C-alpha positions in Angstrom: -26.5 45.5 -33.5 -25.8 47.3 -36.7 -26.2 45.5 -40.1 -22.4 45.7 -40.6 -21.9 43.8 -37.4 -24.4 41.0 -38.2 -22.2 39.0 -40.6 -19.1 39.3 -38.3 -21.2 37.9 -35.4 -22.2 34.9 -37.6 -18.7 34.3 -38.7 -17.6 34.4 -35.0 -20.1 31.8 -34.1 -19.0 29.5 -36.9 -15.4 29.6 -35.6 -16.5 29.2 -31.9 -18.5 26.1 -32.8 -15.5 24.5 -34.6 -13.1 25.5 -31.7 -15.4 23.8 -29.2 -15.5 20.5 -31.0 -11.9 19.1 -31.5 -13.3 16.2 -33.5 -14.0 18.7 -36.3 -10.3 19.8 -36.4 -7.9 18.0 -38.7 -5.8 15.1 -37.3 -2.3 14.4 -38.3 -1.9 11.9 -41.2 -1.3 8.3 -40.2 2.2 8.4 -41.9 3.2 11.3 -39.9 2.1 9.7 -36.6 4.0 6.5 -37.6 7.2 8.5 -38.4 6.9 10.3 -35.0 6.6 7.0 -33.2 9.5 5.3 -35.2 11.8 8.3 -34.6 11.0 8.1 -30.9 11.9 4.5 -30.9 15.7 4.0 -30.3 15.5 0.5 -31.9 14.1 1.9 -35.2 16.7 1.9 -38.0 16.8 4.3 -41.0 15.5 1.4 -43.1 12.4 1.2 -40.8 11.7 5.0 -41.1 12.3 4.8 -44.9 9.7 2.0 -45.1 7.1 4.3 -43.3 8.0 7.4 -45.4 7.7 5.4 -48.6 4.0 5.0 -47.9 3.6 8.6 -49.0 5.4 9.1 -52.4 5.1 12.9 -52.2 6.7 13.0 -48.8 9.4 10.7 -50.0 10.1 13.1 -52.9 10.3 15.9 -50.4 12.9 14.0 -48.3 15.0 13.4 -51.5 14.7 17.1 -52.5 16.0 18.2 -49.1 19.0 15.9 -49.1 19.8 17.1 -52.6 19.7 20.8 -51.6 22.8 23.0 -51.2 22.7 22.5 -47.4 23.9 18.9 -47.9 26.2 19.1 -50.8 28.2 15.8 -51.0 30.6 14.1 -53.4 28.1 11.1 -53.6 24.6 12.3 -52.8 22.4 9.5 -51.5 20.3 7.7 -54.0 18.0 5.8 -51.7 15.4 6.9 -49.1 17.1 5.2 -46.2 20.5 6.7 -47.1 18.9 10.1 -47.4 17.4 9.6 -43.9 20.8 8.7 -42.5 22.2 12.0 -43.8 19.4 14.1 -42.7 19.0 12.6 -39.2 15.9 11.3 -37.5 14.9 14.6 -35.9 15.0 16.4 -39.2 12.8 13.8 -40.8 10.3 14.2 -38.1 10.3 18.1 -38.6 9.9 17.7 -42.3 7.0 15.2 -41.9 5.2 17.7 -39.6 5.9 20.7 -42.0 4.6 18.6 -44.9 1.4 17.8 -42.9 0.6 21.3 -42.2 0.2 22.0 -45.9 -1.6 18.7 -46.7 -4.2 18.9 -44.0 -5.9 22.1 -45.1 -7.5 21.4 -48.5 -9.5 24.3 -49.7 -12.0 23.8 -52.6 -14.0 27.0 -52.5 -12.7 29.4 -55.2 -13.2 32.4 -52.9 -11.3 30.8 -50.0 -8.6 29.6 -52.4 -7.6 33.1 -53.1 -7.3 33.8 -49.4 -5.4 30.5 -49.0 -2.9 31.3 -51.6 -2.2 34.7 -50.0 -1.8 33.1 -46.6 0.4 30.4 -48.0 2.7 32.7 -49.9 3.2 34.7 -46.6 3.8 31.4 -44.6 6.4 30.1 -47.1 8.3 33.4 -47.2 8.2 33.7 -43.4 9.3 30.0 -42.9 12.0 30.3 -45.5 13.4 33.4 -44.1 13.3 32.1 -40.5 15.1 28.9 -41.6 17.7 30.9 -43.4 18.3 33.1 -40.4 18.6 29.9 -38.3 21.5 28.6 -40.5 23.3 31.9 -40.1 23.0 32.0 -36.3 24.7 28.6 -36.3 22.7 27.9 -33.1 19.5 26.2 -34.5 18.5 23.6 -37.1 16.9 25.1 -40.1 14.3 22.4 -40.3 13.3 23.0 -36.6 12.9 26.7 -37.1 11.0 26.1 -40.4 8.6 23.9 -38.6 8.2 26.4 -35.8 7.5 29.1 -38.1 4.7 27.0 -39.9 3.2 25.9 -36.7 2.8 29.5 -35.5 0.4 29.9 -38.5 -1.8 26.9 -38.2 -4.5 28.9 -36.5 -4.8 31.1 -39.6 -5.3 28.1 -41.7 -7.8 26.5 -39.2 -9.8 29.8 -39.1 -10.0 29.7 -43.0 -11.0 26.0 -43.2 -13.7 26.6 -40.6 -15.7 28.2 -43.4 -15.2 25.4 -45.9 -18.7 23.8 -45.4 -20.5 27.1 -45.2 -22.1 29.0 -48.0 -21.3 32.4 -46.6 -17.6 33.3 -46.8 -15.9 36.3 -45.2 -14.0 38.8 -47.4 -10.4 39.4 -46.8 -10.8 42.3 -44.4 -13.2 40.5 -42.3 -11.2 37.2 -42.4 -8.0 38.9 -41.1 -10.0 40.6 -38.4 -11.3 37.2 -37.3 -7.8 36.0 -37.3 -6.6 38.7 -35.0 -9.3 37.6 -32.5 -9.1 33.8 -32.9 -6.1 32.5 -34.7 -3.7 32.0 -31.8 -6.3 30.4 -29.6 -7.5 28.2 -32.5 -3.8 27.3 -33.3 -3.1 26.4 -29.7 -6.1 24.0 -29.5 -4.9 22.4 -32.7 -1.3 21.9 -31.6 -2.5 20.4 -28.4 -4.7 17.9 -30.3 -1.5 17.0 -32.3 0.5 16.6 -29.1 3.4 18.7 -30.2 5.9 20.0 -27.8 5.0 22.8 -25.5 7.8 25.0 -27.0 5.9 25.1 -30.3 2.7 26.3 -28.4 4.8 28.9 -26.7 6.3 30.2 -29.9 2.8 30.4 -31.5 1.6 32.5 -28.5 4.6 34.9 -28.6 4.9 35.2 -32.4 4.4 38.8 -33.5 4.4 40.2 -30.0 7.3 42.5 -30.9 8.1 43.9 -27.5 7.9 40.7 -25.5 10.9 38.7 -24.4 11.4 35.7 -22.1 15.2 35.4 -22.0 18.4 37.3 -22.7 19.5 34.5 -25.0 18.4 34.2 -28.6 15.5 31.8 -28.8 13.7 29.9 -31.7 10.8 32.4 -31.1 13.1 35.3 -31.7 14.4 33.8 -35.0 10.8 33.3 -36.1 9.7 36.8 -35.1 12.6 38.2 -37.2 11.5 36.0 -40.1 7.9 37.4 -39.6 9.2 41.0 -39.4 11.2 40.8 -42.6 8.3 39.1 -44.3 5.7 41.8 -43.3 8.2 44.5 -44.4 8.7 42.9 -47.8 5.0 42.0 -48.5 3.4 45.1 -47.0 5.8 48.1 -47.3 3.1 50.5 -45.8 3.1 48.6 -42.5 2.7 49.9 -39.0 5.7 47.8 -37.5 7.9 49.3 -34.8 11.4 50.2 -35.7 13.5 47.0 -35.8 16.0 48.5 -33.3 13.2 48.6 -30.7 12.5 44.9 -30.9 14.2 42.6 -28.3 14.5 39.8 -30.8 16.6 42.0 -33.1 18.9 43.1 -30.2 19.7 39.4 -29.5 21.0 38.7 -33.0 24.7 38.3 -33.5 26.4 41.7 -34.5 27.1 40.4 -38.0 23.4 40.0 -38.6 22.2 43.3 -37.6 22.8 45.5 -40.7 19.5 46.8 -42.0 18.6 47.9 -45.6 16.7 50.9 -46.7 13.4 49.2 -46.4 14.1 48.2 -42.7 14.7 44.6 -43.7 17.7 42.7 -42.3 20.4 42.9 -45.1 21.3 39.3 -44.4 17.8 38.6 -45.6 17.5 41.0 -48.6 20.9 40.0 -49.8 20.2 36.3 -49.8 16.6 36.0 -51.3 17.9 33.3 -53.7 18.9 31.0 -50.8 15.6 31.7 -49.1 13.7 31.0 -52.4 15.5 27.6 -52.5 14.3 26.8 -49.1 10.7 27.7 -50.1 10.9 25.6 -53.2 11.8 22.5 -51.3 8.6 22.7 -49.4 6.5 23.3 -52.5 
């Protein structure tokens, strides 16, 4: 084994150790679990769900910010949490709670890892915002559901990063992304199974970024997230090695009015509407 391989082998063993012990993986916050349970209970009212949401002031603020966004423009915007929940709907509240949990679960204290975390989170936010915006334009998917799907496809990357939180030795950026290519999807699937999310989220995680793969002739949530990822990589890494967009099955399934592409190879419906995408991202921040 060469000396350049030795640290990589050590890092691999750290990740493998965490993956084999689910107890070391972060659990969903109690408030999120309560929200999921209440949403699933047909006897729960908006007031019941609001009471649970109010246990986390930061999440309550997120709910009110969402209902005040341009998506839900109303003559008399809701002023109370239970009224906001009535407008948004139970399923959207559950999606928001899960999306909020993804960010709050991975707390990074190492200055070195924080730099990587910020880079990862920037990409995750742009990808999620782009995917959610594309969802609104297809008129087939709920933006919150696609936003959550997009975030959950990246939890393996965050889990890989957090695996090094308690270790003195930290990988550099190049080594870290090499580790992600090897472990992030499997790590993410383990985590999503622990959280007991729907199988469709795990399927999207497995297929995200597999540009030439398709499971249906119909546009799916995974297709929308893949287009969000494609546009994100094009924007953040102009010197990428992505295949031409016309060769990607997910692109071919888009409605005709969404298929125009700009000079960078990004969907024009994305590059022309970055303000709307930024608004979606700001709500999550």
